[in-house]
C-alpha positions in Angstrom: 42.3 22.4 24.3 44.7 23.2 21.5 48.3 23.3 22.7 48.5 26.8 21.2 45.7 27.9 23.6 47.2 26.4 26.8 47.7 28.8 29.7 51.0 30.6 29.5 53.8 30.4 32.1 53.4 34.1 32.6 49.7 33.8 33.4 50.3 30.9 35.9 53.2 32.8 37.6 51.2 36.0 38.0 48.2 34.1 39.4 50.4 32.2 41.8 52.1 35.4 42.9 48.8 37.3 43.4 47.2 34.3 45.3 50.2 34.2 47.6 49.8 38.0 48.4 46.1 37.4 49.3 46.8 34.4 51.4 49.6 36.3 53.2 47.1 38.8 54.4 48.3 41.8 52.5 45.4 44.3 52.9 46.1 46.6 49.9 47.7 45.6 46.6 48.6 48.2 44.0 48.7 47.3 40.3 49.9 50.1 38.0 48.8 49.2 34.5 46.4 50.5 31.8 45.2 46.9 31.2 42.1 46.9 33.4 40.6 43.9 31.6 43.6 41.6 32.3 43.7 42.7 35.9 40.0 41.9 36.4 40.3 38.6 34.6 43.3 37.6 36.8 41.5 38.6 40.0 38.4 36.6 38.9 40.6 33.5 38.5 42.3 34.0 41.9 39.0 34.6 43.6 37.5 31.5 42.0 40.5 29.3 43.1 40.3 30.7 46.7 36.5 30.4 46.8 35.9 34.0 47.7 33.7 36.7 46.0 35.2 39.5 43.9 33.7 43.0 44.1 34.6 45.5 41.4 34.2 49.3 41.8 34.5 52.3 39.4 33.2 55.8 39.8 30.6 55.3 37.0 29.1 52.0 38.1 29.7 51.8 41.9 30.6 48.7 43.8 29.2 45.4 42.5 29.8 41.8 43.1 31.3 40.1 40.0 28.4 38.4 38.2 25.7 40.3 40.0 23.0 42.2 38.2 23.2 45.5 40.0 25.7 47.5 42.1 25.2 48.3 45.8 23.1 51.5 46.1 24.9 54.8 46.2 28.4 53.3 46.1 29.5 55.4 43.1 30.5 57.8 45.8 34.1 56.8 46.8 33.7 57.3 50.5 30.4 55.4 50.6 32.0 52.6 48.5 34.6 52.1 51.3 31.9 52.2 53.9 30.1 49.4 52.0 33.4 47.4 51.8 33.7 47.6 55.6 30.1 46.2 55.9 30.8 43.1 53.7 31.7 40.2 55.9 33.9 37.2 55.2 36.8 36.7 52.9 36.7 38.7 49.7 38.6 40.6 47.0 37.8 44.2 46.1 39.1 45.7 42.8 38.9 49.5 42.9 39.6 51.1 39.5 41.3 54.5 39.4 40.7 55.0 43.1 44.1 56.3 44.0 43.1 59.9 43.0 40.4 60.0 45.7 43.0 59.1 48.4 44.0 62.8 48.5 40.8 63.5 50.5 41.4 63.2 54.2 38.2 61.2 55.1 38.7 58.7 52.2 42.4 58.2 53.2 41.4 57.7 56.8 38.8 55.1 55.9 41.3 53.3 53.6 43.8 53.1 56.4 41.2 51.7 58.8 40.2 49.1 56.3 43.9 48.1 55.8 44.3 47.6 59.5 41.2 45.5 59.8 42.0 43.4 56.7 45.2 42.1 58.1 43.4 39.4 60.1 41.5 37.9 57.1 41.8 37.0 53.5 40.4 40.3 52.4 42.4 42.4 50.0 41.7 45.7 48.2 43.4 45.9 44.8 44.0 49.5 43.5 44.5 49.6 39.8 45.2 52.5 37.4 47.4 53.6 34.6 49.4 55.8 37.0 49.3 55.3 40.8 50.5 57.9 43.2 49.7 56.8 46.7 49.9 58.9 49.9 52.9 58.1 52.2 50.5 57.3 55.0 49.7 54.0 53.1 53.3 52.8 52.7 53.0 50.2 55.5 49.7 48.9 54.1 50.3 48.7 50.4 52.3 46.1 48.5 53.0 46.7 44.8 52.2 44.0 42.2 54.1 44.2 39.0 52.0 43.6 35.9 54.2 42.9 33.0 53.4 43.3 29.3 51.9 40.1 27.8 54.4 37.4 26.8 54.5 35.5 23.5 52.2 32.9 24.9 49.4 35.3 25.7 50.0 37.2 22.5 49.6 33.9 20.6 46.2 33.6 22.3 45.4 37.1 21.1 46.4 36.1 17.5 44.2 33.0 17.5 41.3 34.8 19.1 41.5 37.7 16.6 41.7 35.4 13.6 38.7 33.4 14.9 36.7 36.5 15.5 37.5 38.2 12.2 37.0 34.9 10.4 33.4 34.8 11.5 32.7 38.4 10.5 34.7 38.6 7.2 36.2 36.5 4.4 39.6 36.1 6.0 42.1 33.8 4.4 44.8 32.4 6.7 47.9 31.2 5.0 50.2 31.0 8.1 51.1 27.6 9.7 51.8 27.2 13.4 55.3 28.6 13.1 54.0 31.6 11.2 51.4 32.2 13.9 54.0 32.1 16.6 56.1 34.6 14.7 53.1 36.8 14.3 52.7 36.7 18.1 56.4 37.5 18.6 56.1 40.5 16.2 53.4 41.9 18.5 55.6 41.8 21.6 56.1 45.1 23.4 52.4 46.0 23.1 49.6 45.6 25.6 47.0 42.9 24.9 44.4 45.5 23.7 47.1 47.3 21.6 48.1 44.0 20.1 44.5 43.0 19.2 43.8 46.4 17.6 47.1 46.4 15.7 46.6 42.9 14.4 43.0 43.5 13.4 43.9 46.6 11.5 46.6 44.8 9.5 44.3 41.8 8.8 41.3 43.9 7.7 43.5 46.0 5.4 44.4 43.1 3.2 41.8 40.4 4.1 44.3 37.7 4.8 47.0 36.5 7.2 50.2 35.7 5.3 53.9 36.4 5.4 53.2 40.0 4.4 51.1 40.3 7.6 54.3 39.7 9.6 55.9 42.8 8.1 52.7 44.8 8.3 52.5 44.1 12.1 56.1 45.2 12.6 55.6 48.5 10.8 52.4 49.2 12.7 54.2 48.4 16.0 57.0 50.8 15.1 54.4 53.6 14.7 52.7 52.7 17.9 55.9 52.7 20.0 57.1 55.9 18.4 54.1 57.7 19.8 55.3 56.8 23.3 58.1 59.4 22.8 60.9 57.6 24.6 61.4 54.2 22.9 61.5 54.0 19.1 61.3 50.7 17.2 63.6 51.0 14.1 64.1 49.1 11.0 67.9 48.7 10.5 69.3 47.6 7.2 72.9 48.7 8.0 75.7 46.2 8.3 79.4 46.3 9.0 80.0 46.8 5.2 78.5 50.3 5.7 81.0 51.1 8.4 84.5 52.2 7.4 87.5 51.0 9.5 86.6 50.2 13.2 88.3 46.9 12.8 88.7 46.2 16.5 85.0 46.8 17.2 83.9 44.7 14.2 86.1 41.8 15.3 84.9 42.0 18.9 81.3 41.9 17.7 81.9 39.0 15.2 83.4 36.9 17.9 80.4 37.3 20.2 77.8 36.7 17.6 78.1 33.0 18.2 77.0 33.4 21.8 73.5 34.2 20.4 73.2 30.8 18.8 72.1 27.6 20.5 75.3 25.9 19.5 77.4 28.7 21.1 75.4 28.5 24.4 75.8 24.7 24.5 79.5 25.3 24.1 79.3 27.5 27.2 79.3 31.0 25.7 77.5 33.6 27.7 75.5 36.2 25.6 77.1 39.6 25.8 75.4 42.4 27.8 76.4 45.5 25.8 79.0 48.1 24.9 79.6 51.8 25.0 80.9 53.5 21.9 82.4 57.0 22.5 84.7 59.2 20.5 85.0 62.1 18.2 81.8 63.5 16.7 80.9 62.4 13.2 83.1 59.3 13.2 80.3 56.7 12.9 79.2 55.8 16.4 75.5 55.9 15.6 76.0 54.0 12.3 78.0 51.3 14.2 75.2 50.9 16.7 72.7 50.4 13.9 75.1 48.0 12.1 75.2 45.7 15.1 71.5 44.9 14.7 71.7 44.5 11.0 74.8 42.3 11.2 73.4 40.1 13.9 70.0 39.9 12.3 68.2 41.4 15.3 65.6 44.1 15.7 66.7 47.6 16.8 65.1 49.7 19.4 66.3 53.2 20.2 66.0 54.8 23.6 66.0 58.6 23.6 67.7 59.3 26.9 67.1 63.0 26.6 63.3 62.5 26.5 63.1 60.6 29.8 62.7 63.6 32.0 59.1 64.7 32.8 58.0 67.7 34.8 55.7 65.5 37.0 57.2 63.8 40.0 57.7 60.1 39.4 56.8 60.1 35.7 60.4 60.1 34.5 61.2 56.8 36.4 58.0 55.3 35.1 58.9 56.3 31.5 62.2 54.6 31.9 60.8 51.4 33.5 58.2 51.1 30.8 60.7 51.6 28.0 63.0 48.9 29.5 60.1 46.6 30.1 59.2 46.9 26.4 62.8 46.3 25.4 62.7 43.1 27.4 59.5 41.9 25.7 61.1 42.7 22.3 64.1 40.4 23.0 66.2 39.3 21.2 66.8 43.0 20.4 69.6 45.6 20.2 68.8 48.5 22.5 70.5 51.6 21.2 70.8 54.4 23.8 71.9 57.4 21.8 73.9 60.1 23.6 73.6 58.4 26.9 75.1 61.3 28.8 71.9 63.3 28.1 69.9 61.0 30.4 72.5 60.0 33.0 75.2 62.6 33.1 76.3 64.3 36.3 73.6 62.6 38.4 75.4 63.3 41.6 76.2 66.9 40.8 72.6 67.7 39.8 70.9 66.0 42.8 70.3 69.3 44.6 69.0 70.9 41.4 66.4 68.3 40.4 65.5 67.0 43.9 67.3 63.7 43.3 65.4 62.8 40.1 68.7 62.1 38.1 69.9 59.8 40.9 66.6 57.9 40.9 66.8 57.6 37.1 70.3 56.3 37.3 69.4 53.8 40.1 66.5 52.5 38.0 68.8 52.0 35.0 71.6 50.4 37.0 69.2 47.9 38.6 67.9 47.0 35.2 71.5 46.6 33.8 72.3 44.2 36.6 69.1 42.2 36.3 68.2 42.4 32.7 67.6 39.3 30.6 70.3 38.2 28.1 68.2 38.8 25.1 68.7 42.6 25.2 72.1 43.8 23.9 72.7 47.4 24.9 74.7 49.7 22.6 75.2 53.1 24.2 76.8 56.0 22.2 78.3 59.1 23.8 80.2 62.2 22.8 81.5 62.8 26.4 81.8 59.8 28.7 83.7 61.8 31.3 80.3 63.4 32.2 78.8 60.0 33.2 78.9 58.8 36.8 81.6 56.2 37.5 79.1 53.6 38.7 77.7 53.4 35.2 81.1 52.7 33.6 82.5 50.1 36.0 83.0 46.6 34.7 79.9 44.4 34.8 77.5 47.1 33.6 78.9 46.9 30.0 81.2 44.4 28.5 83.5 46.9 26.9 84.0 50.6 26.2 85.2 51.5 22.6 86.8 54.7 21.5 86.2 55.8 17.9 89.0 58.2 16.7 89.4 60.1 13.5 90.0 57.7 10.6 93.5 57.1 9.3 94.4 57.3 5.6 93.1 53.8 4.9 89.8 54.5 6.7 89.4 57.8 4.9 89.8 56.1 1.5 87.2 53.5 2.5 84.8 56.3 3.5 85.1 57.9 0.1 84.5 54.5 -1.5 81.4 53.9 0.6 79.8 57.3 0.1 80.6 57.5 -3.6 79.0 54.1 -4.2 76.0 55.2 -2.1 75.5 58.1 -4.6 75.9 56.0 -7.7 79.5 56.8 -8.5 82.2 54.3 -9.4 85.0 54.8 -6.8 87.5 53.4 -9.3 87.2 56.6 -11.3 88.6 58.7 -8.4 92.0 59.0 -7.0 91.2 57.8 -3.5 94.7 58.0 -2.3 94.9 61.7 -3.2 91.6 62.4 -1.6 92.5 60.5 1.6 95.7 62.4 1.8 94.0 65.8 1.3 91.5 65.3 4.2 93.7 64.3 7.1 91.9 65.1 10.3 88.5 64.9 8.7 85.7 62.8 10.3 83.4 60.5 8.3 80.6 63.0 8.5 82.8 65.7 7.1 84.0 63.5 4.2 80.4 62.7 3.4 79.5 66.4 3.5 82.4 67.2 1.1 81.0 64.7 -1.4 77.5 66.2 -1.1 78.9 69.7 -1.6 81.0 68.5 -4.5 77.9 67.1 -6.2 76.3 70.6 -5.9 79.4 72.2 -7.4 79.7 69.7 -10.2 76.0 70.1 -11.1 76.2 73.9 -11.1 79.3 73.7 -13.4 77.5 71.3 -15.6 80.3 68.6 -15.3 80.6 65.2 -13.6 81.8 64.8 -10.1 85.6 64.3 -10.2 88.6 64.1 -7.9 89.5 67.7 -8.7 86.0 68.9 -7.7 86.3 67.0 -4.4 89.8 68.2 -3.7 88.6 71.8 -4.1 85.8 71.2 -1.6 88.2 69.6 0.9 90.6 72.6 0.7 87.7 74.9 1.5 86.6 73.0 4.7 87.9 73.5 8.2 87.4 70.2 10.0 86.4 69.8 13.6 89.9 68.6 14.4 91.1 72.1 13.7 88.3 74.2 15.1 88.0 72.1 18.3 91.5 70.8 18.5 91.8 71.2 22.3 88.5 69.4 23.0 89.5 66.4 20.8 92.9 66.3 22.5 91.2 66.1 25.9 88.9 63.4 24.7 91.8 61.3 23.4 93.7 61.8 26.6 90.6 60.6 28.7 90.1 57.5 26.5 93.8 56.5 26.4 93.7 54.3 29.5 89.9 53.9 29.8 88.7 52.6 26.5 89.6 50.1 23.8 90.5 51.7 20.4 87.7 50.8 17.9 89.8 51.8 14.9 
């Protein structure tokens, strides 16, 4: 067997874990996943190693022994299927697909509980699988959950090789990637299920009829579209760098020092990869741009978690959304995970517990557990406009490496902002009096300075003249910045951050 096709560590570990559960006499095993094919393959391998038969049930086919020609008569009825399971003697494994929904019926639930009690004395396990499992409380003592992670790079490499071989037989497919390129292609598919990865890769290959370096980019773009449809985690392409961020010298220096911890040389030296940071501060001062720039400067991919989209009206779905998003982030590693406006997802969890039946507390607990246990390849950058709304357990040391406060830019920072935004719009900053402009916009945020330039362009075009210092000064004089209209709010924000955060500027 080719070393590229060797069984992955993930596959071996999951098989060992499942075999241990069966040998430990766990009567009911719950696997929440949409990857039915992988579950059935895994169970078939475990059953073969244990020397026991595997029976598979679905409502359309009934209960059938794996490899048999026909199902047991009349077992498409869920209750009759359980009755047939009870009649099958000896050790065995039973995979029941999408069966959890029928457990709401009293007779079926009763039969399942009786089977669970009887299975404790033998190597007989019922495996419940489904994309979403909501099991009755009566089964809590009988059921053990089995975590089924997204495929790792090893399994995805098998998907890549299998897809190339399959399409190569059917089409004129030119493969120009070496073994390193194939492994990179597998890595670019991370975060997708096995079937999603196969479909995504096949689409990209068939579109151009070849597998080359462009395919690597095509797969990333297709994955971005796929993950965006999930609605919570968005896979972004970040071209920003620290050169695009004005001022924030302390933050930039902190990040530059820790970049070495991502290298093999730094880790041999004893550097521990950083966990993450929180960036808070005045609105419009570059918090989001700084988060994007971390990924661009470090040469990492960027994934954005929309904290406000976590909440779902169905009980249990919000926690599942979060767990799935965090699992995908782990598979994308090394990656920068940007949580924009984190207070939308985790603010006031204690105060709102009575209002949302404890949902916010469960969401927070799930996130805190992940922060504590997450792998080092995920660097979290959380941005916030109001950290005082977050629970203290999220802000304590150990969750994040540091909290940075972004204040309004000083005169040097304002001049740099004009230089950046003028260059971005094709203007030579040397033709403008940056010192006069910076002096005229004291108290302005970066966003307000950018907006003044945009407005100035409109005014200059309407007046049929070039953009000039005088036009920009007129725009600045007609603008009331946030530091004036919300002076009290910004003062309170600065007071809160004085002893709680490190100045980013």
